[in-house]
N, C-alpha and C positions, 0 to 999 in steps of 0.2 A: 443850253438853257442857263440863265443866270440864277446864281444862288440867291435865295431870299435872305435879306438881312434881318437879324433878330432885333426886336425892339428892346430898348433899355427900359428896365422897370426898377424903380427905387425900392418897392416892397420886396421884390425877390432878392435884391442885393442884401438888404438887412436880414432876411431869413437865412441866407447862406452864412453870413457872419455869425449870427446867434447860434446856429447848429454847431459850428466849429467850436465856439466857446464852451458850449455845454459838454461836448465830447471831451474837450481838453480838461474840464473840471472833474469829470468822472475818472479819467485816467490818473489825475493827480491824487484823488482819494484812494484808489487802489494801490498806488505806489506808496503812499503814507502808511497804509495798513500793513503792507509787506515789510516796510522798514521797522515798524513797531514789533512785528513777530520775530524778525531776524535779530533785533538788537533790543532785548528787554532792559528796562531800567533797573539800576542798582537798588533803588528804594523798595521795589516790590519784593526782592529776594530777602532783604533785611527784615522786612515786616513778617514774611513767612517764617523765618528762623525765630523771631521773637514770639510769634504765636505758638510755635512748637515748644519752646522753652516754658512758656506759660502753661501750656497743656500738661507738660510733664510735672510741673510744680503742683498743679491741681490734682493730678493723679496721685502724687506722693502724699499730699495732704489727706486725700480720701483713704489711702492705705493706712496712714497713721491713725486716722479716726477709727477705721475698722479694727486695727490691732488693739487700740485702747478699749474699744467696746468688747472685744473678745476677752481681754484680760479682766475686765469688770465682770463679764458673765462667768468666768471661771473662778471667781472669788478672789481675784488679786487686786481688786480696786482699793481696798484698804491699805494694802502694802505699797501700791504705787503712790498713793496719797502721802504716806509717811516718808517715802524716799524723796518725793517732791519737796516736802517741808524741810527735810534735812539739807537739801541743796539750797533752799531759800533762807533758812534760818542759820545764822552764824553764831548765835549766842551759845555759850557753853552749857548752861543748864537745860535749855530747851533741846539742844542737840543731843545731850546724853539721854534725856527722857525718850526722845524719839528713837534713838538707837536701841534702848532697852525694849521698847515696844516691838521693834523690828526683830530682835532676837527671840522674843516670846512668840512671835507669829509662827504658826505651823507651816511646814513645807507642803508642797502639793501632794506628795505621796501620802503623808500622814492625814491630810484633809480628805483624800479620796478613801482611805481606809475607814475613817470615822463615818463618812457618808455610807459606805457599804454596810458597816455594822448597824447603823441606824435603819437602813432599809431592811436588814435581816430581822431586827427587833420588831419592826412594824409588820413584817410578813410572817413572823414566827407563829403567831396565834392562828393565822389562816392556814399555814402549812401543817400545823399540828392537827387542826380540825380536818383538813383534807386527808391526812394520813390515817386518822381515826375512821373516817368514812370508808377509806380504801380497805382497812382491816376488817371493818364490819361487812363490806361487800364480799371480801374473800371468804370470810367465815360463813356467810349466807350461801355463797356458791358451793362451798364444800358440803354444807348441810343438804342442799338440794341434790348434789351428786350422790350423797349417801342415801337419801330418800329414794332417788330414782333407781339406784342399784338394788335397794330393798324391794321396791315394787317389781323390778325386773326379775328378781329372785323369786318373789311370790308367784309371778306369772308362769314360771317354769313348772312342769308337771312334778307331782310329789314323788313319782318313781325315780326321776332323774336325780332329785336332791338326796333321796334315801340311798340310791346306788353310790353316790359319791361319798356319803358318810360311811357306809359299810365297807366300801373299797379301801378306805384308809387303813383299817386294821384287819381286813380279811383278804389281803392282796394275794398271798401265796396260795391259800386254799382255792380261791376263785380261779387263778391261773391253771391249777391242776384240774378243776372241774370242767373247764371250758371244752376240753377234748371230748368229754362224754355227752355234751349237749349238741347233737347233730342238727344242723339246719336252723340253729337259733339266730345266726346272723341274718339269714334271709327273712325269717319271721320278724325280726326287729326292724329290718329295712321296710318290709311291706306294711308293718304296723305304724310306721312313721314315728318310731321311738328313737330319740337321739342318745342312745346308750350303747356303749361297746359291749361285746359279749363277755369280757372279763368283769365289767361293772355289773352286768345283769346276773352273772353267777354269784358275785358277792352279795347282790340284793337278795337272791334266793336263799343263800346260806343265812344271811342276817335275819330275814323275816322268819325263816323256819326256826332258828334258835330262839327268837323272841317269843314266838307263839308257844314253843315247847316249855320255856321257862315260866311263862304266864300260866299255862295249864298245870304244871307241876305245883307251883305256889298255890294256885286256887284249890287244888285237890288236898294239899296239906292243910290249908286253912279249914277245909270242910271236915278234916279228920279221917280221910280215906286211908286205907291200909297201904303199907309200904310196898306191897306187891303190885297193887293197882296203879300207883303213881307212875312208875317207870313205863308200864305198858301203855297207859294213856298218853304219856309224854312222847313216846316213840310214835304212836299213831298220829298225834298232832303234828310232829315233825314231817312224817311222810306225806300226810294230807296237804299240809301247807306247801311242801316242796313240789308236789305234783301239780297242785293248782297254780302255783306261780310259774312253773315251767310251761304250762299251756296258755299262759296269759297273752304272750305276743301273737300266737296263732289265732286265738279267739278274737283278739282285737283286729287282726288283719282280715279275718272273715267278716267281722262287723263292718269294716270300711268297704269291703267288696259288696256287701249287701246294700249299704247306703248308696254306693255308686250305681248299682244296677237299678235301684228304685228311681233314681233321678236322671238317668242317662237319656231317656227319650226326650225329656223337656230340654236338656242341654243341647242335644243334637238339633232340635227344632230352632232353638235360640241361635245356634251357629249358622244354620241354613238361612235364617232370616237376615242375619248380619251380612253373610256373604252375598246373598242375592241383591242387597242394597248397595253393593260396591265397596264394602269395607274389606280390608286385607285380612288374611288368616291370623297373623300375630295379634292384630288389634281385636279380632273376634275372640281369640283365646283369652286376652286380657279382660274383655267384657264378661266372659263366662266365669273367670276367676273372681270377679267382683259382684257376681249376680246372686250369691247366697245359695249355692247348690250343695252346701255341706262339704263332705269329703271330696266330692268331684271338683268343686271350686278350689279346694286346697291343692289337689293334684295339678290342675291347670296353672295355679299360681307358682308351684314349684317348677313346672316346665318353663314358665316365663323367666324365672330366676336362672335356670340353667342356660337359657338363651342369652341372658344378659351377661353371664360369665364367660361366654365364648362358644357355647355349643351351637351347632346348626339346628334347624327346626326338626329335621328328621331324627337326629340324635336325641333331642329332648323328648320327642314322642316315643322313641324306643325305650328311654329310661322310664317314662310313665307306664308303658306296657309292662315293664319288669316289676314296677312297684305294685300295681293293682292286678290281681288275678281275676279279672272280669272278662267274660267272653264277649258281651256286647261292646264294651269299650275297646277290646282288642280288635274286633272287626272294624269299628269306626276309625281307629288309629291307622290300621293297615290300609284302609281305603283312602285316607288322607295322604299317606305316604305315596301310594300308587298314583294318586292324582297329581301330586307334586312332581313325580318323575315323568309321567307321560302326558299329563294334562287331562282336562275334562271338566264337566259341570259339577263341581263339588257340592254346591247347595242342593241340587236335585238328588244327588247320591245320599247326602246326610238326611234329607227328608224321608227317603226310602228306607234307610236304616232305622230311623226313628219309628216309622210305622211297623216295620218288622219286629223290632224290640217290644213295642207296645202290644202287638198281637201275641208274642210269646209270653209276655207277662200275664195277659188275660187268660191264656190257655193254662198256665201253671196255677193261677188262682182258681180256675174252674175245677181242675183236678183236685186241688187241695180242699176245696169246699165239699166235693163229693166224698173224699176220704174222711172228712170231719163228720159227715152225716153217718157214715158206716161206723165210725168209732163211737158216736153218740148212741146208736142203736145197741151196739155190743155192751156198752157200759150200763145202759138202762136195763137190758135183759139180765145181765149178771147181778146188778144191784137189787133187782126184784126177785130173781129166781133163787139166788143162793139163800136168802133168809127163809123162803118158803120150803126149800129142800131141807134145810136144817130143822125146821119145825116138823116136817113129815118124818124125818129120821128119828127125832126125839119121840114122837107119838108112837111110831112102830116099835122102837126099843122099849118103851114103857108098857105097851100092851103085851110084850113077850116076857115080862118078868123083871123089868128094870135094867137089863143089860144094854150095852152099847154106849151111845153118847148121852151124857147128862146135860141138863139145861145150862149149867155153869160152863161146861166145856164148849157147848155151842156158842154161848155168848163170847167167850174168849176167842174162838175161831173167827167169829164175825167181826170182832173189834180188830183183829189182826189182818184179815183178808181184805176188808173194805179199804183201809188206808193204803195197803199195798197196791190194790187195783187203781186207786186214785193216782198214786205216784207213777205207776206204770203207764197209765193213759196220758198223763201230762208229758212224760218223756217221749212217748210215741208221737203225740201231736206236735211237739217241738221238732222232733226228728223229721217229720214229713212236711214241715213248713217250707215253702219254696223260697229259695234265695233270690229274691227279685232284685 
């Protein structure tokens, strides 16, 4: 087959020629850019250096302005101006005047010292006022401390304060007497008296001597005989000493009686708290703040013992030793047993409260019955004895006036009736139940 001949086209020829020219122009541009990068002109480098020098000069001028401004702020502006005038002025008179002013100018340290003194003078008044207020506040605080100490001293029991006073000059006799006072330390502990046995012995001696001196002086002022005064003084000393010796025991019994009266209510209080899910220490704290008198004080001391490091069982044991109360002892032992082996403590305390209340009612019933008997005996004796005396007087008068006279019967009646009254009061107090 014969190849087909291509037709000649004028438009295609011009298109091919133009494309080549365009491509040639683009290559020339790229070559020129490369030549510019590889061979920088010298004019650009010089201009850069000039710009850097100009920038450095600008920075130097800014630094100079900042230094001048700093000198003016520090108080050197006037001095710098004088130095400038010295350089500019060449005349002799003006130059000498300016130098004199320069010598009279204060240095920087002296200027700073003057400024410090000025500040101190300005703040001197305020500082003195503040120091005065501080002294007043310290004096007021000391006065408050003294007043607080005085109030705390007044809150202390009178027995404690007197014991410290007497112990100061009766120390040796008190130390010798302590050996003969058996059981006094236990009684003081149970009575909740913060007195050592030595101070208590000094208190006994001091009070007995004070009462003895007062009785002797009183009898001498009344004009009593010299034989009667020592006898009465000795009796006063013995009575005061015995009464003071029994004071801790009587107070301990009084606290025990107060505890026994309120322990059923306290046990029910504890049972209610425990049944509601509150812990035993929190329950004891609630009882100590509930106002049960001596019982609340004992629970408060147990809480203090626990705060000082004792365990709960040890604190309850200490409470048992302080209070000689059988209902409280049963309750404390039951609490300790429950802590060791477990159990329903709230139900147990309720049961103990009921038992204690029943015992109290039984004792009150027996006491009331004994009071009825004592009342009948007293009424019988107070009515029968006067009648018997009248009968005896009448019989003795009918037989010739011998026997008991009316005056003798009246004296006997006035003696026997008060004696019977005192005896019955003592017996009633003795049979009173220790609830």
